[in-house]
Each structure stands twice: as C-alpha cells, then as structure tokens.
C-alpha positions as CSV (number, residue, x, y, z in Angstrom):
1,X,35.0,24.1,-15.0
2,X,33.7,26.6,-12.8
3,X,32.7,26.6,-9.1
4,X,29.7,28.5,-8.2
5,X,27.3,28.3,-4.9
6,X,24.3,26.4,-4.5
7,X,21.6,27.6,-2.7
8,X,18.9,24.9,-2.1
9,X,17.0,23.8,1.0
10,X,18.0,20.0,1.8
11,X,15.8,18.0,4.1
12,X,14.2,21.2,5.3
13,X,17.2,23.1,5.7
14,X,18.4,25.9,3.7
15,X,22.0,25.6,2.8
16,X,24.2,27.2,0.9
17,X,27.5,25.3,-0.7
18,X,30.3,26.1,-3.3
19,X,30.2,23.2,-5.9
20,X,31.9,22.6,-9.0
21,X,29.5,23.2,-12.0
22,X,30.3,19.6,-13.0
23,X,29.3,17.9,-10.1
24,X,26.2,15.6,-9.7
25,X,23.8,16.2,-6.8
26,X,24.3,12.4,-5.7
27,X,27.9,13.7,-5.1
28,X,27.4,17.0,-3.4
29,X,24.8,15.3,-1.2
30,X,27.2,12.6,0.1
31,X,30.5,14.6,-0.4
32,X,29.5,18.1,1.1
33,X,26.5,17.1,3.5
34,X,27.4,13.6,4.4
35,X,23.8,12.2,3.5
36,X,25.0,8.8,3.1
37,X,21.6,7.4,2.2
38,X,22.3,8.5,-1.4
39,X,24.1,5.7,-2.6
40,X,26.1,5.7,-6.0
41,X,25.3,2.3,-7.8
42,X,25.4,2.5,-11.8
43,X,25.9,6.4,-12.1
44,X,24.6,6.4,-15.2
45,X,20.6,6.6,-13.8
46,X,19.5,3.0,-14.3
47,X,19.5,1.5,-11.0
48,X,17.8,4.1,-8.8
49,X,20.0,3.7,-5.7
50,X,20.5,7.6,-5.6
51,X,17.1,8.2,-5.9
52,X,16.2,11.7,-3.9
53,X,13.0,13.8,-4.1
54,X,13.5,17.1,-6.1
55,X,10.5,19.4,-5.2
56,X,8.6,16.4,-4.2
57,X,9.2,14.6,-7.7
58,X,11.7,11.6,-7.5
59,X,15.2,11.7,-9.6
60,X,18.1,9.7,-9.8
61,X,20.7,12.2,-8.2
62,X,23.9,10.9,-10.1
63,X,22.8,12.2,-13.4
64,X,21.3,15.3,-11.8
65,X,23.9,17.9,-12.2
66,X,23.7,19.8,-8.6
67,X,23.9,23.2,-10.3
68,X,20.2,22.6,-11.6
69,X,19.1,22.2,-7.8
70,X,19.3,26.3,-7.6
71,X,16.8,27.3,-5.2
72,X,14.9,23.9,-5.6
73,X,13.7,21.7,-2.4
74,X,15.8,18.5,-2.1
75,X,14.7,15.6,0.2
76,X,16.9,12.1,1.1
77,X,15.7,9.1,3.4
78,X,17.5,11.2,6.3
79,X,14.7,13.7,6.1
80,X,12.2,11.4,6.6
81,X,12.9,11.1,10.3
82,X,10.6,12.9,13.0
83,X,12.3,15.0,15.3
84,X,12.9,12.6,18.0
85,X,14.7,10.6,15.1
86,X,12.1,8.0,14.6
87,X,12.1,6.3,11.0
88,X,8.8,7.0,8.8
89,X,5.9,4.5,8.1
90,X,7.6,3.5,4.8
91,X,10.6,3.0,6.4
92,X,9.3,0.6,9.3
93,X,7.0,-1.0,6.7
94,X,10.0,-2.2,4.6
95,X,11.4,-3.7,7.8
96,X,8.1,-5.3,8.9
97,X,7.4,-6.5,5.4
98,X,11.2,-8.3,4.9
99,X,11.8,-5.7,2.2
100,X,15.4,-5.3,3.0
101,X,18.1,-7.7,2.3
102,X,21.5,-6.2,1.6
103,X,19.9,-2.9,2.1
104,X,21.8,-0.9,-1.1
105,X,18.7,-0.1,-3.0
106,X,16.2,0.9,0.0
107,X,16.9,4.1,0.3
108,X,16.2,4.7,-3.4
109,X,13.1,2.5,-3.4
110,X,11.8,4.5,-0.5
111,X,12.2,7.8,-1.9
112,X,10.6,6.7,-5.0
113,X,7.8,5.5,-3.3
114,X,7.2,9.2,-0.9
115,X,5.5,10.8,-4.3
116,X,2.9,7.6,-4.3
117,X,2.6,8.1,-0.2
118,X,2.1,11.4,-0.3
119,X,-0.6,11.7,-3.2
120,X,-4.3,11.5,-2.3
121,X,-4.5,9.4,-5.3
122,X,-5.9,5.4,-4.7
123,X,-3.0,3.5,-6.9
124,X,-3.6,0.0,-8.2
125,X,-1.0,-2.3,-7.8
126,X,0.5,-2.0,-11.5
127,X,0.5,1.8,-11.3
128,X,2.5,1.5,-7.8
129,X,5.1,-0.9,-9.6
130,X,5.1,1.6,-12.7
131,X,6.4,4.5,-10.2
132,X,8.8,1.9,-8.5
133,X,10.2,0.7,-12.0
134,X,13.4,3.2,-12.0
135,X,14.9,1.1,-9.0
136,X,16.7,-2.0,-9.1
137,X,17.3,-4.6,-6.8
138,X,19.9,-7.2,-7.0
139,X,18.8,-9.3,-3.9
140,X,15.1,-9.6,-3.1
141,X,11.7,-10.3,-5.3
142,X,10.0,-7.1,-5.4
143,X,7.0,-8.7,-3.9
144,X,7.8,-7.5,-0.6
145,X,9.0,-4.1,-1.3
146,X,5.6,-3.5,-3.0
147,X,3.8,-4.9,0.0
148,X,5.6,-2.5,2.0
149,X,4.5,0.2,-0.1
150,X,0.9,-0.7,-0.2
151,X,0.9,-1.6,3.0
152,X,1.6,2.1,4.1
153,X,-0.4,3.5,1.4
154,X,-3.8,1.4,2.0
155,X,-3.2,2.4,6.0
156,X,-3.3,5.9,4.8
157,X,-5.9,5.8,2.8
158,X,-8.3,4.2,5.4
159,X,-7.1,6.9,7.9
160,X,-8.3,9.5,5.5
161,X,-11.9,7.6,5.9
C-alpha cells in the first residue's frame, strides 16, 4: 500500500488528491469528490452502474484503479449539466421516455450512451444495444432506455442536416 497523488480532470476541472494506490476510481469519485452519480452496484464490472467516461470512452469505474486515471479526463453524470444547472438532453429524454424506475442504473446508462450521442456516426438499433450492453437494469424493460437514446441521437442527426 502506498499513498500517491492523483492529478486528473473531473467534469472539466483540474483536480489533485491523495489516494491509496489500491482504490478504485469509483471509490475516489464518490468518497473524495462526492460524485454520487457513480453508483457501486456489483463492484466486479458486470452491472455498469458505475460507468464514467475516461478520455471519452465508457469504463466501469469499480474495476478501474484510480491511479490509472493520472492525467486523464473523467466525466460523470454531474458533468453533463450546463452552466445554469440544467440537465442534458439525454437525461431529459430518459425522463420523457419513462426510462427511469428505481434510478439506480440510470446514470450508468446515460454515461454509456454519451459516446454514441457524441459520435457523428449513424447507429442502427442493434449497434446502440451493443454499446449499452455493459449495463444492467433490474426494473425496466430495456425498450424505454433504447428509445430515450435513439430519440436524442435522431434529434441530433436531424439538426446536422
């Protein structure tokens, strides 16, 4: 065990914090930065509740050591809000499409959808399903979640025309 200093960018802000080199990124985000959208579900990388973006790629933060985040850019659901504190289009779409029940998995699904939404590629439904396949929901059917993502992706594609 060793304490090390972690330097990274979290939700657009440069951060420096002393961590135990055995800590998961999920633990550091929750315990040191109070970013409670990062949920600890299975703690073995199976459920996706802890999904965050690291350099714009979705990762299960429960199995990602915090020391690996040195110099990286991390985004959590809290980082999706605009300057006035308004929720993002994908968060609103989850509400509008009824893709939220207990809400435990929601932040992970939202973060897993961001690379799809920020990519210029047009995705087929099956491709979106594959991108979200690392996330598990115990309450909903997945159709409303898929509809929420497709709604925002299709809206974004139409605005590019």
